[in-house]
C-alpha positions in Angstrom: -21.4 27.3 98.4 -21.9 24.5 101.5 -25.4 21.9 100.8 -27.6 24.1 102.8 -26.9 27.6 101.7 -29.0 30.1 101.8 -31.3 28.3 104.2 -32.5 28.9 107.5 -32.3 26.0 110.0 -34.6 25.7 113.7 -32.5 23.0 115.7 -33.9 22.3 119.0 -32.0 19.6 121.9 -28.8 21.9 121.9 -27.7 21.7 125.9 -23.5 20.7 125.3 -20.9 20.5 122.7 -21.0 17.0 123.3 -24.5 16.7 121.5 -25.5 15.6 118.3 -28.1 18.4 118.5 -24.6 21.1 118.5 -23.1 19.5 115.9 -25.7 19.6 114.1 -26.0 23.4 114.4 -22.8 23.8 113.6 -22.4 21.8 111.0 -25.4 23.4 109.0 -23.6 26.4 109.6 -20.5 25.3 107.5 -23.0 24.4 104.8 -24.0 27.7 104.6 -27.8 28.0 106.4 -28.9 30.5 110.1 -29.3 28.5 112.8 -31.5 29.4 115.0 -31.9 27.4 118.2 -34.1 26.6 120.6 -34.4 26.0 124.8 -36.7 25.8 127.9 -36.6 27.1 131.3 -33.9 26.8 133.5 -31.9 25.1 130.2 -32.1 28.4 128.3 -28.9 29.9 130.3 -26.9 26.4 129.3 -28.3 26.5 125.4 -27.0 30.4 125.2 -23.6 29.8 126.8 -23.2 26.7 124.0 -24.5 28.8 121.0 -21.1 31.3 121.7 -19.3 27.9 120.6 -20.5 27.8 117.0 -18.8 29.0 114.5 -21.2 32.2 113.9 -23.7 33.6 116.8 -27.2 31.9 116.6 -30.3 32.7 118.1 -31.9 31.1 120.8 -36.1 31.5 121.7 -38.3 30.0 124.1 -39.9 26.0 123.7 -41.4 23.7 126.1 -42.4 21.8 123.2 -45.3 20.2 126.0 -46.7 24.2 126.5 -49.3 24.5 124.1 -48.6 29.2 124.9 -45.3 27.8 123.8 -45.7 26.0 120.7 -48.1 28.7 119.4 -45.8 31.4 120.0 -43.2 29.8 118.1 -43.9 31.3 115.1 -43.5 34.5 115.6 -40.9 34.4 117.9 -38.7 32.8 114.7 -40.0 35.7 112.9 -38.0 37.8 114.7 -34.9 36.5 114.0 -35.9 35.0 110.3 -38.4 35.7 107.5 -39.8 31.5 107.7 -37.8 28.4 107.5 -36.3 25.7 105.6 -35.7 23.0 108.0 -36.1 21.8 111.6 -34.3 19.8 114.1 -36.2 17.8 116.1 -33.7 16.7 119.0 -36.2 15.4 122.3 -36.6 12.6 124.0 -37.3 12.7 128.0 -38.2 9.4 130.0 -38.8 9.3 133.9 -36.2 7.4 136.0 -39.2 5.5 136.9 -39.5 4.4 133.3 -36.3 3.2 132.5 -34.0 0.4 133.9 -36.0 -2.9 134.0 -38.5 -1.2 135.7 -41.0 -2.2 133.1 -43.2 -3.8 134.1 -44.2 -2.3 136.9 -43.9 1.4 135.6 -47.7 3.7 136.1 -49.3 5.0 133.7 -48.4 9.0 134.6 -44.7 8.1 133.5 -44.6 6.4 130.5 -47.6 9.2 129.5 -45.0 12.1 129.5 -41.9 9.9 127.7 -44.7 9.6 125.2 -45.5 13.2 125.1 -41.8 14.6 125.3 -40.6 11.5 122.9 -42.8 11.0 120.8 -46.0 13.4 120.3 -43.8 16.4 120.6 -42.1 15.3 116.5 -46.3 16.2 115.8 -46.4 19.1 117.9 -42.9 20.9 116.7 -44.2 19.7 112.4 -47.6 21.6 113.5 -46.1 24.7 115.4 -43.7 25.1 112.5 -45.2 24.5 109.4 -46.8 28.3 109.3 -43.3 28.9 108.5 -42.6 27.1 105.5 -42.6 27.8 102.1 -42.5 26.0 99.0 -41.5 23.0 101.2 -39.2 22.4 103.9 -37.1 18.9 106.0 -38.0 18.2 109.1 -35.8 15.4 110.7 -35.7 14.0 114.2 -32.9 11.7 116.5 -34.2 8.3 116.7 -32.6 5.3 118.5 -33.6 2.1 116.8 -36.6 0.8 117.7 -37.0 -2.7 116.6 -36.2 -4.1 119.1 -36.7 -4.0 123.2 -32.6 -3.3 124.5 -31.7 -3.9 128.0 -33.3 -1.3 130.5 -34.5 1.1 127.9 -38.0 -0.2 128.8 -40.4 3.0 127.7 -38.0 5.2 126.1 -37.7 2.3 123.9 -41.7 2.7 123.0 -41.4 6.4 123.2 -39.1 5.8 119.9 -42.0 3.0 118.8 -44.1 6.0 118.5 -41.2 8.1 117.2 -41.1 6.1 114.2 -44.9 5.9 113.9 -45.6 9.5 113.7 -43.0 10.2 111.5 -44.3 8.1 108.8 -48.1 9.4 109.3 -46.5 13.0 109.5 -44.8 12.2 106.2 -48.1 11.3 104.8 -49.8 13.5 105.9 -47.5 16.5 104.9 -46.0 15.2 101.8 -48.7 17.4 99.5 -46.4 20.5 100.9 -43.4 18.7 99.7 -42.6 18.6 103.3 -40.2 15.6 104.0 -40.1 13.9 107.2 -37.2 11.2 108.1 -35.2 10.3 110.6 -31.5 9.6 111.7 -31.6 6.1 113.9 -28.3 6.7 115.8 -25.7 4.2 117.4 -24.8 5.3 121.0 -23.2 8.6 121.3 -22.3 9.4 125.2 -24.2 12.5 125.5 -25.9 14.2 128.7 -29.2 12.4 127.5 -27.2 9.0 127.2 -26.2 9.2 131.1 -29.8 9.2 132.3 -30.3 5.7 130.4 -29.1 3.1 133.4 -27.5 0.5 131.8 -25.5 3.2 129.3 -22.1 1.8 129.6 -23.2 -2.2 128.4 -24.1 -0.3 125.0 -20.6 1.1 125.2 -19.1 -2.4 125.9 -21.1 -4.2 123.0 -21.7 -2.0 120.3 -18.5 -2.5 118.5 -18.8 -6.2 118.7 -21.7 -6.2 116.6 -20.9 -3.2 114.4 -19.4 -3.7 111.2 -17.8 -0.7 110.9 -15.2 0.5 114.5 -17.9 2.4 116.4 -17.2 5.5 118.5 -19.6 6.6 121.9 -17.8 9.8 121.2 -17.8 10.9 117.8 -21.2 12.6 117.7 -20.0 13.9 114.1 -21.1 11.1 112.1 -25.4 10.8 113.0 -24.7 14.7 112.4 -23.8 14.4 109.4 -26.5 12.4 108.5 -29.3 14.9 109.7 -27.7 17.9 107.6 -27.5 15.9 104.5 -31.6 15.2 104.6 -31.6 18.7 105.7 -30.9 20.1 102.0 -31.4 19.4 98.6 -29.6 16.1 98.1 -32.6 14.2 99.2 -35.6 15.7 97.5 -38.1 12.1 97.5 -37.0 10.8 100.6 -39.6 11.3 102.7 -41.0 8.1 105.9 -37.6 6.9 105.9 -35.5 6.0 108.8 -31.2 6.2 108.2 -29.4 4.5 110.6 -25.9 5.5 111.6 -25.0 2.8 113.6 -22.1 0.9 112.6 -23.9 -1.0 110.7 -25.8 -3.3 113.8 -29.4 -2.8 113.0 -28.8 -4.7 109.8 -26.2 -7.7 111.7 -28.6 -11.5 113.0 
């Protein structure tokens, strides 16, 4: 019996088998969960192909978190496969090129708004869209990157992550009465498809281990995935509004 035995989990953001989301889905299945994946648009076929590498088949449903029609249809799309959900994983983030790379002072609002909607507001959108599927409580877990400092070239994505962290606290406050836990896992740098779009990502690779008390491997998404699976389980029944750092300890160093 795994720690997610009998649970039904929706995982967003699976694009490649190097992604944290893929390993969350894999570990969740190995721990006994029924997993549903979501994807959108042209990457639907990519997600469907990668889903074939999971230990068990997993349906892929369409969800663009910026599309109101998709959000409204999410409940019925999930119910085509399961009768409800016990957990949701938010692994979604995007900032236009103009919002990254040292262009902070010159970024136009339209690009900032896109980063904020996709990377932060979507956490609330996803929580509300899945809320009718929860019975007796649930765990919502989002993937984060520490937003307490200004990172080189991360720019408005860093601002969006700060908004994500604040959004998680307000969701924890307002959904707690329904026994819905809301937490984030702040992972260190992982060499994923999303990371490749961040200018200067190699700088993180070079300095992270020099600051990390624990050896950090940018090619290993499993530790972060394990933390998410733990938060999805019943082993954290009274933890909400929390940010669990899986970064080798860098966040705690001066």
